[in-house]
C-alpha positions as CSV (number, residue, x, y, z in Angstrom):
1,M,5.4,4.8,25.8
2,K,3.4,1.8,24.6
3,L,-0.2,1.5,23.6
4,Y,-2.0,-1.8,23.2
5,Y,-4.9,-1.6,20.7
6,L,-7.4,-3.6,18.7
7,P,-7.7,-2.3,15.1
8,G,-10.9,-0.2,14.7
9,A,-11.8,-0.3,18.4
10,C,-12.1,2.7,20.7
11,S,-8.4,2.4,21.3
12,F,-8.2,4.3,17.9
13,V,-8.7,7.4,20.0
14,P,-5.6,7.3,22.1
15,H,-3.7,5.9,19.2
16,T,-4.5,9.0,17.2
17,A,-3.6,11.2,20.3
18,L,-0.2,9.6,20.4
19,E,0.4,10.2,16.8
20,W,-0.8,13.8,17.3
21,V,1.6,14.7,20.1
22,G,4.5,13.7,17.9
23,Q,6.6,11.9,20.6
24,P,8.1,8.5,20.3
25,Y,5.7,5.7,21.0
26,H,5.0,2.0,20.2
27,A,1.6,0.8,19.3
28,E,1.1,-3.0,19.6
29,A,-1.9,-4.6,17.9
30,V,-3.6,-7.3,20.0
31,N,-6.5,-9.7,19.4
32,H,-9.3,-10.9,21.6
33,A,-7.3,-13.9,22.6
34,T,-4.3,-11.8,23.6
35,I,-6.3,-9.4,25.9
36,K,-7.7,-12.4,27.8
37,S,-4.2,-13.9,28.3
38,E,-2.7,-14.1,31.8
39,E,0.1,-11.7,30.9
40,Y,-2.3,-9.1,29.6
41,L,-4.8,-9.5,32.5
42,A,-2.0,-8.8,34.9
43,L,-1.8,-5.3,33.4
44,N,-5.5,-4.8,32.8
45,P,-7.8,-7.1,34.7
46,Q,-10.7,-6.0,32.5
47,G,-9.2,-7.7,29.5
48,A,-9.9,-4.7,27.3
49,V,-8.3,-2.0,25.3
50,P,-6.9,0.6,25.3
51,L,-4.0,0.0,27.6
52,L,-1.1,2.5,27.9
53,V,2.2,1.7,29.5
54,D,4.6,4.6,30.3
55,G,7.6,3.2,32.1
56,D,6.2,1.7,35.3
57,F,2.9,3.6,34.9
58,V,0.0,1.6,33.6
59,L,-3.2,3.3,32.6
60,T,-6.5,2.1,31.1
61,Q,-9.7,3.8,29.9
62,N,-9.9,6.2,27.0
63,I,-10.7,9.4,28.8
64,A,-8.0,8.8,31.4
65,I,-5.4,8.1,28.7
66,V,-6.1,11.1,26.5
67,S,-6.4,13.4,29.6
68,Y,-3.0,12.1,30.7
69,L,-1.5,12.8,27.3
70,D,-3.0,16.2,27.3
71,H,-1.4,17.1,30.6
72,L,2.0,15.7,29.4
73,Y,1.8,17.5,26.0
74,P,-0.5,20.6,26.4
75,E,1.0,22.2,23.3
76,A,-0.7,19.5,21.2
77,E,-4.2,20.8,22.2
78,L,-5.8,17.4,22.1
79,F,-9.0,18.9,23.4
80,G,-8.9,21.5,20.6
81,S,-8.1,24.5,22.8
82,K,-5.9,26.0,25.5
83,T,-8.8,27.6,27.3
84,V,-10.4,25.9,30.3
85,Q,-14.0,26.4,29.1
86,D,-13.4,25.2,25.5
87,K,-11.5,22.2,26.8
88,A,-14.3,21.4,29.2
89,N,-16.8,21.6,26.4
90,A,-14.8,19.1,24.3
91,M,-14.5,16.9,27.3
92,R,-18.3,17.1,27.7
93,W,-18.7,15.7,24.2
94,L,-16.0,13.1,24.7
95,T,-17.8,11.9,27.8
96,F,-21.1,11.8,26.0
97,F,-19.7,9.7,23.2
98,N,-17.9,7.4,25.7
99,S,-20.5,7.0,28.4
100,D,-23.8,7.5,26.6
101,I,-23.4,6.2,23.0
102,H,-20.6,3.6,23.3
103,P,-22.4,1.2,25.8
104,N,-25.3,0.8,23.4
105,F,-23.1,-1.0,20.9
106,K,-22.4,-3.9,23.4
107,P,-25.5,-6.0,22.5
108,L,-24.7,-5.4,18.8
109,F,-21.2,-6.8,19.1
110,R,-22.0,-9.6,21.6
111,V,-25.4,-11.1,22.4
112,P,-26.2,-11.1,26.1
113,D,-26.0,-14.5,27.7
114,Y,-29.6,-14.4,28.8
115,A,-30.8,-14.0,25.2
116,Q,-28.7,-16.9,23.7
117,G,-30.9,-19.2,21.6
118,N,-33.9,-16.8,21.6
119,E,-33.8,-15.3,18.1
120,E,-36.9,-13.1,18.7
121,L,-35.4,-11.6,21.9
122,I,-32.0,-11.1,20.2
123,A,-33.7,-9.2,17.3
124,A,-35.6,-7.1,19.8
125,I,-32.5,-6.3,21.8
126,K,-30.5,-5.3,18.7
127,K,-33.3,-3.2,17.4
128,S,-33.6,-1.3,20.7
129,A,-29.9,-0.7,20.8
130,A,-29.7,0.6,17.3
131,N,-32.7,2.9,17.8
132,R,-31.1,4.3,21.0
133,I,-27.8,4.9,19.1
134,L,-29.7,6.8,16.4
135,D,-31.5,8.9,18.9
136,L,-28.2,9.9,20.5
137,L,-26.5,10.5,17.2
138,E,-29.3,12.9,16.4
139,I,-28.0,15.1,19.3
140,A,-24.5,15.1,17.7
141,H,-26.0,15.8,14.3
142,D,-27.9,18.8,15.6
143,H,-24.6,20.2,17.0
144,L,-23.0,19.9,13.6
145,E,-25.8,22.0,12.1
146,H,-23.8,25.0,13.4
147,H,-20.3,23.6,14.2
148,I,-17.6,21.8,12.3
149,F,-16.2,19.8,15.2
150,F,-17.0,19.0,18.9
151,G,-14.4,21.4,20.2
152,E,-13.2,24.9,19.4
153,K,-11.1,23.0,16.8
154,F,-10.5,19.3,16.0
155,S,-10.2,17.3,19.2
156,V,-10.1,13.8,20.5
157,A,-13.9,14.0,21.0
158,D,-14.2,14.1,17.2
159,V,-12.1,11.0,16.9
160,Y,-14.3,9.1,19.3
161,L,-17.5,9.9,17.3
162,Y,-15.7,9.0,14.1
163,V,-14.8,5.6,15.5
164,M,-18.4,4.8,16.4
165,L,-19.8,6.0,13.1
166,G,-17.5,3.4,11.6
167,W,-19.1,0.8,13.9
168,C,-22.5,1.9,12.7
169,R,-21.5,1.1,9.2
170,G,-20.1,-2.2,10.3
171,V,-23.3,-3.4,12.1
172,G,-25.6,-1.9,9.5
173,I,-27.0,1.1,11.3
174,D,-28.2,3.5,8.7
175,F,-27.7,7.1,9.6
176,S,-28.1,8.6,6.1
177,H,-31.0,10.7,7.4
178,L,-28.4,12.6,9.4
179,P,-26.4,14.1,6.6
180,H,-24.1,16.2,8.7
181,L,-22.5,13.0,10.0
182,N,-21.2,11.9,6.6
183,A,-19.7,15.3,6.0
184,F,-18.2,15.1,9.5
185,I,-16.6,11.7,8.6
186,E,-14.9,13.3,5.6
187,R,-13.5,16.1,7.6
188,V,-12.1,13.7,10.2
189,E,-10.5,11.4,7.7
190,A,-8.8,14.5,6.1
191,N,-6.9,14.9,9.4
192,P,-3.3,13.7,8.9
193,F,-3.1,12.0,12.4
194,V,-6.3,10.1,11.8
195,D,-5.1,9.2,8.3
196,A,-1.8,7.9,9.7
197,V,-3.6,5.7,12.3
198,R,-6.1,4.4,9.8
199,T,-3.0,3.2,7.8
200,Q,-1.3,1.7,10.8
201,E,-4.4,-0.2,11.9
202,G,-5.2,-1.4,8.4
203,L,-8.5,0.3,8.1
204,K,-8.1,2.0,4.7
205,A,-8.9,-1.0,2.5
């Protein structure tokens, strides 16, 4: 089983899941040039990560990959539980992080073509995206008022939020008014699988 990843990208989630299940795998770091190459695009026409190759089976998209690994290795409890309802609840949070919060980072990482050259518009777009992210993070923060993680136990949903909180720091989004998030980061980084992947991806410096 082979995973293509960009260090610090959302592919950190299935990378952690692969470390977690404890089965042999190979993780290959790629760069933005690599994922736009003809060879890579033949596997993933979107030119994005993550990309999982398991024999002749090729799979993209975070939720699909971690769900696949969960079905292959249910004993690992990637969704933090064996029960249907608790797994569904962790999946709900994972989907919220993936579908609702994640897309708002796009204009912070890459300015839309229509805004190129218009500094005032670019600033407005970035401010709007950052404010939307903070509004959504407040929902996660409120959950952490009474919970430690976003599943019955630690799950892949927690890893996804952890990754995006790292992005917040990278683009200068200040979430210090949401103190439960900083404590959450510390709990996630204490997880041995997360720690191992941070080391592998060179994110501990």
